[in-house]
C-alpha positions in Angstrom: -7.3 26.9 -6.3 -7.6 23.4 -8.3 -10.9 22.3 -9.6 -9.8 18.6 -10.0 -11.7 16.0 -8.4 -10.0 13.1 -6.7 -9.4 10.0 -8.6 -11.8 7.4 -8.3 -12.5 3.9 -9.0 -15.4 3.4 -11.2 -15.7 -0.2 -10.5 -17.3 -2.2 -7.5 -14.4 -4.5 -6.6 -16.4 -6.4 -4.0 -19.3 -6.9 -6.3 -17.5 -8.0 -9.6 -19.6 -10.2 -11.9 -18.3 -13.8 -12.0 -17.1 -13.1 -15.8 -15.3 -10.0 -14.6 -13.5 -11.7 -11.7 -12.2 -14.3 -14.1 -11.1 -11.6 -16.6 -9.5 -9.3 -13.9 -6.3 -11.4 -14.0 -6.0 -10.9 -17.7 -4.5 -7.3 -17.9 -4.5 -7.0 -21.5 -8.2 -7.9 -22.4 -9.9 -8.1 -18.9 -11.5 -5.7 -16.3 -8.1 -4.2 -15.5 -7.7 -2.7 -19.0 -11.0 -0.9 -18.7 -10.3 0.5 -15.2 -7.0 1.5 -16.4 -8.4 3.3 -19.5 -10.6 5.2 -17.0 -8.0 6.3 -14.7 -5.7 7.5 -17.4 -8.8 9.5 -18.7 -9.6 11.0 -15.2 -5.5 12.0 -15.3 -6.0 13.5 -18.8 -8.5 15.9 -17.5 -6.0 17.3 -15.0 -3.7 20.0 -15.9 -0.4 21.5 -14.0 -2.4 24.2 -12.4 -3.9 21.3 -10.4 -0.9 21.0 -8.5 -2.0 24.0 -6.4 -3.9 21.6 -4.3 -0.5 20.7 -2.6 0.0 24.0 -1.8 -1.9 23.2 1.7 0.8 21.1 2.5 4.3 21.9 3.6 7.1 22.1 1.3 8.8 19.2 2.5 5.6 16.9 1.9 5.1 19.0 -1.8 9.0 17.6 -2.6 8.2 14.3 -1.1 5.0 13.9 -3.3 6.9 15.1 -6.4 9.6 12.6 -5.9 7.0 9.6 -4.9 4.8 10.5 -8.0 7.9 10.3 -10.3 8.8 6.9 -8.9 5.1 5.8 -9.5 4.9 7.0 -12.7 8.2 5.3 -13.9 7.6 2.0 -12.1 3.7 1.4 -12.7 3.5 2.9 -16.3 1.3 6.2 -15.5 1.5 8.7 -18.0 4.4 11.1 -17.9 2.2 13.9 -17.2 0.1 12.2 -14.4 -0.7 14.3 -11.6 -1.5 13.0 -8.4 -3.3 15.2 -5.6 -3.0 14.8 -2.0 -7.2 13.8 -1.7 -6.6 11.2 -4.4 -7.3 7.5 -2.8 -3.5 6.3 -2.1 -4.4 2.8 -3.6 -4.4 4.5 -7.0 -1.4 5.8 -7.8 0.2 2.8 -6.0 -2.0 0.2 -8.3 -0.4 -2.1 -10.3 -2.6 -2.9 -13.5 -0.4 -5.8 -14.9 0.0 -7.7 -11.7 3.5 -8.4 -12.6 5.1 -7.1 -9.4 5.8 -3.7 -10.8 4.2 -2.3 -7.3 7.0 -4.1 -5.4 9.7 -2.8 -7.8 8.0 0.9 -7.1 8.1 0.2 -3.2 11.8 -0.8 -3.4 12.7 2.4 -5.2 10.8 4.4 -2.8 12.6 2.8 0.0 15.9 3.2 -1.7 15.0 6.9 -2.4 13.8 7.9 0.9 15.9 5.5 2.8 12.9 4.1 4.8 11.4 0.6 5.2 7.8 0.6 3.9 6.0 -1.8 6.2 3.4 -4.3 5.5 1.2 -2.2 7.7 1.6 1.0 5.6 0.9 -1.2 2.5 -2.2 -2.7 4.2 -3.6 0.8 5.1 -3.3 1.9 1.7 -6.7 1.4 0.5 -7.9 3.6 3.5 -5.7 6.7 3.1 -5.3 9.5 0.8 -2.2 10.1 -1.4 -1.6 12.9 1.0 -1.7 10.8 4.0 0.4 8.2 2.6 3.1 10.8 1.4 3.0 12.4 4.9 3.5 9.2 6.5 6.3 8.3 4.5 8.0 11.4 5.5 7.6 10.7 9.0 9.3 7.4 8.4 11.9 9.1 6.9 12.2 11.6 9.5 12.5 8.8 12.2 15.5 6.9 11.4 15.6 5.1 14.7 12.2 3.8 14.3 11.4 -0.2 14.7 11.6 -1.7 11.2 8.2 -2.9 11.9 6.9 0.8 11.7 4.1 0.1 13.9 0.7 2.2 14.1 1.2 5.7 13.1 -1.3 8.7 13.7 -3.7 9.6 10.9 -3.5 13.0 9.4 -7.4 13.0 9.4 -10.4 10.9 8.5 -10.1 9.9 4.9 -13.1 8.1 3.1 -10.4 6.9 0.4 -11.1 3.0 -0.4 -12.3 0.4 -2.1 -9.6 -0.3 -4.4 -8.8 -3.7 -6.2 -7.7 -6.9 -4.4 -3.9 -7.3 -3.8 -2.0 -9.4 -6.5 1.1 -9.6 -4.4 
């Protein structure tokens, strides 16, 4: 089994100091740079053995997690060796540290690759989901080709305490 802890935001996005609020929109020098460095430090502490955390999920979810992780790594600039785990807050792997719409490009790539429509409702719920829940929900969207393009509410995998991520920049 894995000893890796879920990734965590080490900043209180709701109670930023005024200077941090101003500087968060300057990715190369501001608050987001510090947060990016901390998240990458947390990811460097993980090893390939930590992927064992996915064994509690079915093989389809594991394969989907690998595909989605690859897309997020490519589009959002995460290190190539990044290991995202099912208990990570979903908004962290989907976080666009630059604010230059890279997350939109990642979502389009997910839609193309999985042949799903990523809904606004799904994106809005990311801060309240774990990465495993997000992957499973994308799998359900994929399995329901006749589903409404609006997606509608879906059943949660369990109660997640994930959340507290950055404000949306899109």
